[in-house]
C-alpha positions as CSV (number, residue, x, y, z in Angstrom):
1,X,138.5,202.5,129.4
2,X,139.1,199.5,131.6
3,X,140.4,199.0,135.1
4,X,144.2,198.7,134.7
5,X,145.4,198.6,138.3
6,X,144.6,199.4,141.9
7,X,146.7,201.3,144.5
8,X,146.6,201.8,148.2
9,X,148.4,205.1,148.1
10,X,147.0,208.2,146.5
11,X,150.4,209.7,145.5
12,X,151.4,206.4,143.9
13,X,148.1,206.2,142.0
14,X,148.4,209.8,140.7
15,X,151.9,209.2,139.6
16,X,150.8,206.1,137.7
17,X,148.0,208.0,136.1
18,X,150.4,210.6,134.8
19,X,152.4,207.9,133.0
20,X,149.4,206.7,130.9
21,X,148.6,207.9,127.4
22,X,145.1,208.3,126.1
23,X,141.9,208.5,128.2
24,X,142.4,207.9,131.9
25,X,140.5,208.2,135.2
26,X,141.5,207.7,138.8
27,X,138.6,206.8,141.1
28,X,138.8,206.3,144.9
29,X,136.8,203.7,146.7
30,X,136.3,203.5,150.5
31,X,135.7,200.3,152.4
32,X,135.3,201.0,156.1
33,X,138.5,202.9,156.9
34,X,140.5,201.7,153.9
35,X,140.7,203.8,150.7
36,X,141.8,202.2,147.4
37,X,142.4,204.0,144.1
38,X,141.3,202.4,140.9
39,X,143.2,203.5,137.8
40,X,141.2,203.2,134.6
41,X,142.7,203.7,131.1
42,X,143.2,202.3,127.7
43,X,144.5,198.8,127.9
44,X,147.6,198.8,125.7
45,X,151.0,197.2,126.0
46,X,152.6,200.7,126.0
47,X,150.5,201.7,129.0
48,X,151.2,198.4,130.8
49,X,154.9,198.9,130.2
50,X,154.8,202.5,131.5
51,X,153.1,201.2,134.7
52,X,155.8,198.5,135.1
53,X,153.3,195.6,134.8
54,X,153.5,192.0,133.6
55,X,157.3,191.9,133.4
56,X,157.3,193.8,130.1
57,X,160.7,195.4,131.0
58,X,162.2,192.0,131.6
59,X,160.7,190.7,128.3
60,X,162.3,193.7,126.5
61,X,165.6,192.8,128.0
62,X,165.2,189.1,127.1
63,X,164.3,189.9,123.5
64,X,167.3,192.2,123.0
65,X,169.6,189.3,123.7
66,X,167.5,186.5,122.2
67,X,170.4,185.2,120.1
68,X,172.4,184.2,123.2
69,X,169.6,182.7,125.3
70,X,170.4,180.1,127.8
71,X,167.8,177.4,128.8
72,X,166.8,179.6,131.9
73,X,166.1,182.5,129.5
74,X,163.9,180.4,127.3
75,X,161.9,179.2,130.4
76,X,161.5,182.7,131.7
77,X,160.3,183.9,128.2
78,X,157.7,181.1,128.1
79,X,156.5,182.1,131.6
80,X,156.1,185.8,130.7
81,X,154.4,185.0,127.3
82,X,151.9,182.7,129.1
83,X,151.0,185.5,131.4
84,X,150.8,188.0,128.5
85,X,148.5,185.7,126.6
86,X,146.1,185.7,129.6
87,X,146.3,189.5,129.9
88,X,145.6,189.8,126.1
89,X,142.6,187.6,126.3
90,X,141.2,189.5,129.4
91,X,141.7,192.9,127.7
92,X,140.9,192.0,124.1
93,X,144.3,192.9,122.8
94,X,146.9,190.8,120.9
95,X,150.4,189.8,121.9
96,X,152.7,191.1,119.2
97,X,154.1,188.3,117.0
98,X,157.7,189.5,117.4
99,X,157.5,188.8,121.2
100,X,156.7,185.2,120.6
């Protein structure tokens, strides 16, 4: 398990934890009077999508209409893929070829 995200609100953190599949753990951390909630889980594209991270919903929408892309769509796709390649490297996972 790896740290997937942090939250300032306990309810939001618990709601996010419910969306994950596989092993997961929610841990609170106090710094002075501020409490943050660290969500640990299995780093997978499915879990990141369920959490609404890394513009995966937008990527899905772009890929569904790939045949009719405009230049702005191609630029946005390249931006999202660049981010996902960094995420993949950090978590030791691969970007699926059909997303490229």
